[in-house]
Structure formats: structure tokens, C-alpha cells
N, C-alpha and C positions, 0 to 999 in steps of 0.2 A: 511415626512420619518420617519420612528421610528427609534427610539435610540435602535439599535440591538445590543445584543452580541453573538456571538456564541461559546459553548465550546465543546471539541471532547474528549471523553473518548476511548482510545484504547483498545483491548483486555484483556490485562494485568491489567487493571484498573476496570474489570468487570470479572474477572477469577473464582471467588467464590462468598460466601456468604457475607462473612466479605469485600471483595471488593465493594461491592455495597453497604454496609453499610458505608462505607467509602465514595463512591460517595455522596450518599446522606448527608452527613455531610459537605462535601466538597460544596455542592449545598445550603445548606441552607443559608449559612450567605452570600453566593454569587449570588443568584439567584432574577434578575428581571424578571416582567412579559414578556418582549419583548426578551425574550432568546431563541436559537435554542440549544438543546444539542444532539450531535451526537455521536451514538454508534457504537462500533464494536462488530463483534462476540465475543463470549465469551471464552476468555484462548486460547486454540489450537481447536476450533471448526474448523476453515476453514480449517485447515491440516486434521480433522477426516473427513471430508466432502469430501475432496481430496483422501483420503483412500479409502474410499467408492466407488466414481467414480472409480477408476484405479481398484478395486476388478471386479466390474460390466462389464467394458471394456474386462478383461481377463477372464471372464466367470467364477468368484469365487465367494464362499457365502459371501454376506456383510451383512447377516438379524444380527450377533452378533455385528455387530460394529455399527449398527442402534440402537438396544437394547442398547447399552451402552452410545451411545452420548445423547440419550432420557434419560437414568437414571442419568447421568451428569446433566441435566438441570433440573431434576425432583426433584435431590438431593436439588439443590440449592434453587429452589421453598420452598421445604421442611421448610427450615430453615428461610427461609422470609417472608410464610405467613402462617396462620392457614390453619387445613384441607379443611375449606367448601370455602374455596376462588376458584373463578372460574380459575384462575390462570394454576392450576394442569390441568383441562381438556382442557384448550386452549393449551397449550402443546404437550399433548397426541395428540391432534385433528390435528395439527399441523405436527407432527410427521406421522400421516397417509396419509396427503397430500404428504409426502415427498417422503413415500413409492410407492405412485402412482406416482409422478414423475419419479421414479428410474425403472419404468415397461417400461420405451420409450426403442428402439432400441436404442443402441450409438455405436456409430462407429468412424472412425477418421476423417470421413468428417463432421460430427454433433456435435463432441467433442466438441468444444467451445460454441456451442450455448447452448446444456445442462448444460455445466459447469455451465456457469453462472445463469441458472435456479435452479439447485440445491444448489449451494453456497451461493446463496442471503439469503439462507434459515439461516444461524448462524446470519448475523445480524436483520433479521425480528423476529426471537426468543429473541435474546438479549436485544432488543428495547422494545418488549411487556412485557418482565420481569422488566426491569428498570423503566418503564412507571408506573408499576402496582405497585410497590413496592414504588416508590415516591409519590403516592398518599396515602398508606397507612401511610406516616410518615408526613401527611397532607403537602405535598409539591404537589400542585395541578399540573397537567399537562396533555396535550393531546398525542396522537400516531398519528404520519403521517407517511403513507408509502412514502418514497423519490423518489420512482419510478412515484408518481403522479406528481412530482416536477421538477426532474432533467431528461432532453430528450438528447437522443443521436442518433450516428447511428447506424448500426448493426455491427460494428466491435468488434463480441464477444470478452470477456475476456480484450478488451483494446478500448474501445468505446470512439468515441470524442463526447464531449459536444456539442450540439445543444443551444448554448447562449441565442438565440434570445426568442426559444420555453420555453426555463427553466425561464428566466427571468419573461417572461408574466405568466406562472405559478406560479411564485413563489409569484409574486405581486398579483394575482387575487384569490390564495389559500393558501399562507401561512401567507400573511400581515393580515389578518382579524383574523386568529387565536390567531395570538402572540398578537395582540390587547388586548386578553381575556386572555390568557396562557401562560405561556413557552411551547414550542413544543419539544418534543423526537421524534428523528428520525434517520435512517440508514446512514451511511457512504456507500461507495463503490459501491451502486447500483443503477440504472439508467432503461429507459426503451428507445425502439425504438418505431418506427413510427407505426408498426404492432401490437405494446402491450407486445412484448416479453422482457424477463428481459435481462439487460447487467450489465456488471461489469466496472470499470474504472482500471482496472490494480491493482494487488496486494499490498495490502496496502493501498488502496485508499481512504480511508474514510477522512485522510488529506484534500484529494483534493474536496471530498465533503464538508468540511465544509468552505473550500475556495470558492467552488462555491456559496454556500448559503449566505455566506458572501459578497462577491462579489457584486449578486443579490440584497441583502439587504440593501447594502451600511453600513455596521454594524462598530460600533466603533471600534471594535477587535476581534481577534480570539484567544482562548486559547486550545493548547494542551496539554492534561495531561498525563504523561509519568512516567515511571518506574525510571527516572533520575532525576537529579537536574535541567537538563537545556540542552541547546546545550554543548555537549563538544568536545576537539579537538581529540579524540579518543573515542573506545568502552572500558570503563571501564573494561568490563569482559573479553578482550584483553590484554590491555595495562594499566600499571601501572602509578602513578603519572599523571592524567587527567586534565587538565586544562576545567573550566566552564568559555563560552562566558556570561559577563553580558549585552551586546548587539551586533548585529551582523547585518551587512547591507545586504538589499535583495539581490544584487548581489551576495555577499560570500557565502550567504545559499544557492542559487539557485545552486552555481558550489560543493557544497558539495554535495547535493542530486543527482545532475548528475552524480558525481562520485560512488554514490551508498550510502551516510549516511544514515542510515537507521531512523535516527529520526524525520527524515519530510519523506511525499511524494515529488518525483522530481517535480510534477503540482502544488504542494501549493502555491509557492511562486509568480509566475506571477500575478494571479488576483488579490491579496492582495496588492502587488507593483503598478501595476497600476491604484490602488486607495487609495496608501499611506493609508492600512488599518494595522493596526501593530498587530504582530502575537508573541503571548506570548507562551515560553513551559517553563511549570512547572511541578513540582514533585507530583504526587497524594500521594505520600507518605510522604512528607512534604510539605504539602501546602501554609505553613506560610511563605516558601520563595520565594528569589524574581525572580529565574528561570533565562532564557533569554528573552530577547525583540528583536524583527527583525523587523528593520524600517531603515530608510534612516540615515546614519552612515557618517558622513563627513571623517571620516578617514579609511585607509586602514588596514586590519589586516596583521600580519606578523608572528602571532603564527604558527607553522606548525601544519598541521590537517591531521590524519591518515584514511583513507576509506579503510574498507574491505570487499569484494564480495565474497560471496561463490557461490560453484557448478556451476563455469563458465567454457567454453568450447573454447576451442583453435581449430580454423577452418583454414588451409591452403588452399589454390586456387594455382595451380602451372599449368601454361601454359606448354603444351605438343606438340606444333611444332615450337618450336624453335623461337618464337617470344620473343618481350618485354611486359612487361605489359604496357597498354595504358588506357587512357580514358575509351575505349570500354570496355574492360573488369571489369573494375571498377563498371560501370554502370551496367554490366550484374550480376555483385553480389549483388550489393545495391538494383537493381528492384526486384529481387527474394527476399531479406531481408525483402522488404516493404510487398513484398506479403504475406508473412508467419508471418508478423508483430514482426519481430526480430528486437530489438535494438542492434546497436554495441557500447560495452562497450570500445574497445581499436581498432586501426588500426594500419596496419604496411604493407608497401608496399617495396618490394625489384623487381630488375629485371625481374623476371620470377614467382613470387608468391605475392599472397594477403593474407594477415594472419589477422582474425578478432577474438575477443571476444567477447560472447554471454552469456545471461545466459541459464541454461539448463533449455530446455522445453518439457515437452510429444511429441512425433511425429515431434517436428520442423525440427531438425537436419537431420533426416532420408528423411525429403520431402525434404529439400534444398539440399542434396546431390544427391538424385534421379534428381533434375531436372538439376543440374549443371554438372553432371559426364559425360558427352559425351564432354562438353568441358573444364574440368579441371583435373588432378591427384588431389584427395581431400584426405587430413588427417586430423587427429584432435586426440585431447586429453581431456578428460574428468576430472570431480571433481577435478576442479583447483580451484587457490585463484586470485582473482585480488585485488594486494594493489595499491594504491593511496595516495601519500603524497603530499600537496598543502604545497607551502611555504618550500621547503624543504633545508635540508643543508647536508654536507657530512657524519656529523657523524650518523644522522637518516639512511640515505641510508646503510652505513654501516652494522650499527645495525642491519637493517631489514633483510639484504641479508646474514646472517651469518645463516650456516646449512640450508640454502635454495637450493631446486635445480629452476633454474631460466629458464624458458621458453623463456621470450619473457621482453624486456625491453625499454621504451622511457623516456627521460629527455629532459624537455622545460625549460625554465627561472623559472614557477614558481612550475611545477609539474613534479615529476616523479611517473612511474606506472610500475608495473611489475608483472608477470602472472607465479604463482609458486607452486608447489604442497603444501598442508597444513602441516605444520610441527604437526609429531605425538606426 
């Protein structure tokens, strides 16, 4: 087996021409032949593509949005390449293809499927630009379509990986390439058995890196972020954050479950199963040590605060004077599973079930439509879910100041509350 290394660069690390130049400098002294470079869409490209899809769904004109997005990518290419380079034509042709994809009928029933097809363009564009630029800097590498490697079921937007086929494809197709050159590929995207594009969940590029690393039995995975490592809170929201030099797989997995955005929730498991260390480092200060996630013999006691925005609190109240039982819970959860909605918090009273879920287009409306005959349903949107792991009374008191709290829970190690965002 090759001694493989996996590097993953997120959207912030390729947001403009200077960022891509910085990426090449990071790789120059670290790149080995047996390296996979996983790249996300540039900057806010995924958000821009989502806006285009929503405009199409509403019957609004999105042509200016496509023009602006193409201009954004071409402007980056203008700063990175000479005018004769073929990348300019490649990008223009890619947007012609994107426009064709958007000519399909789009409705609530096929939204997820077309979403995946359209959103994948962000990663495909970014990796083509990065790979071409690295080659101009004498960092010779190959471009690989990740959809030829990572196979999944057809649960669009939240696809489940077919590990058996994926492992076979990686060994057959990727390993021979890595024996010759480093390989640049996309995060987040995969392919189902009928050839359609799927995605692995929002911000799923970290998971892609973990999939590739697990199938290659890589020596390590390094995720390059705009923070110095894994912190105990978001430094943009909270002062005096603490960086972890090391973190146990279990602790990291719990933080991602509660919504810590530094790593995708599914990333840890395949790496922990094979004891592959995960490094989180800063692309702004690449010389610093960052955080290593591996097996740690002690338990972390430092409080960690995680905030999830755009949360929806939904309450299902029984209407026949009965009490909540296992049947009611199963009924709600069966439909959540059907709609691919993950519960971030759950609370049960004598006559109601309350859940907290991420906001997703159409999903809440569909859930209410299905269950409105069995329950009285109420909901609140645009909320925040705050989770404190390893809490103490002082932190809880400080966080609850000046907040309207809709729901809260406390266990031995975890405190959670649903609130309106502070203005």
C-alpha cells in the first residue's frame, strides 16, 4: 500500500487568486507524490448556486447571477494565468454546460436531484483552476473527477457512501495515478449507480477527504482552515477562545455532532476506525502546529461552545387527550427519516414532542402536511441552538443573559438551549 497523505482545502482557502497562490506555497514544501488534494468550491460559490436554484424554482430571472458567478471565476483566472491559457475557455464552456443543466424543469419533487447536479459545479470549477495553476508553478499534478471514485446511494443531498464499490474504484483508478503524480479532486460530490451526481451533505468535503484516506489507508489527513486549529468556541462570536493542541476522536466526534463547523460530522468515524490522525491547521499560518485529532488517553474538561444558526423549533401536540407514547415518537421520527431531516435536539412532555431541526427548503412544509391530521403543530423559525459541552454554572448564566429561551436541557456534561439570536 502507498504511503499516502490527504490534504483538504476549504472554500475560504481558495476564495481568490491570492488564496490560491498561498495554497501553492503551502504545498510546495509539503507535497509528496502520494498525496491527494481535496478542494471545495471557491469562496461563497455554493451559496451563489443555491440562490440561482431558488430563483429558478420561483420563476425569477437568474441570468445575471450566472454572469456574475462566471465573472468571479474568470477574474481569478485572469490574475493567475496568461491570456492564452486554455483555462479561460474551460471556465466559459463549463458555464455554458451549467446553463443547459438549469434548463431542466425544476419542482419540489425533483429539487434535491437537480440541486446535486447543479451544486457540484462549484467543486468541479475550483479543482480545475487549482490543478491548472499548480502545474504552472511546476507542482505537477493530475485532475480526477471524484464521482468516478466515490459511489453512493440515491439519497440526493445526503447520500450514503457505498464503501465496497468506493474502495474498489479508489484502488483500481486512484492508486495507479498516485504512483506517478499527486492528484487534485473534489470534495462533497459522489455518483449513484445510474450515473447521477449526488452530494454528501453541506460542507461534506471533509468527509470526502476521510473517505479517500480510509480507502487508501493514508498516513494522515490535514484540513486547512482559516483558524489556527480546533478551538473551544467560534472566535468570531466569543472572546478568549482556547486552541486544543490535541483532541480525542470521541471528543471531536461529539463536537461535530452538536454542530461545530470546523469539521464535518461524518469525518471522524472512518479515520478513528483505522487510527488515521487528523490535523487541523491554518492556511494563514501554516508553520504553526494546529490541532491533531487522534487517540488521547485523558478526558477533556475545557468547556466547548457550539452555535447552530437557522434552526427551527417544531412542536407536535396530541389532540385526542392521550399522552405521548412510543407510537407517537415513531410516527414523527419515521417521517423525519423519510424527509432526511436530522434532529438536533429533542424534548418530550406528557402531551407533546418538540424537535429542533436545520432549516431546509420545503422540508418543514412537507413534514407539517404529512402529520397535520395526527397532531396540532406549531413552529418557530430563525432560531439559534447553543450547546455547551463540559458546562459550568458561570458559562450557562452568561449565555442566558438577555436571551429569550424557547427550550433548554441539561445533562451531566452538556447544556443546550434554543433561543432567538441576539441583535
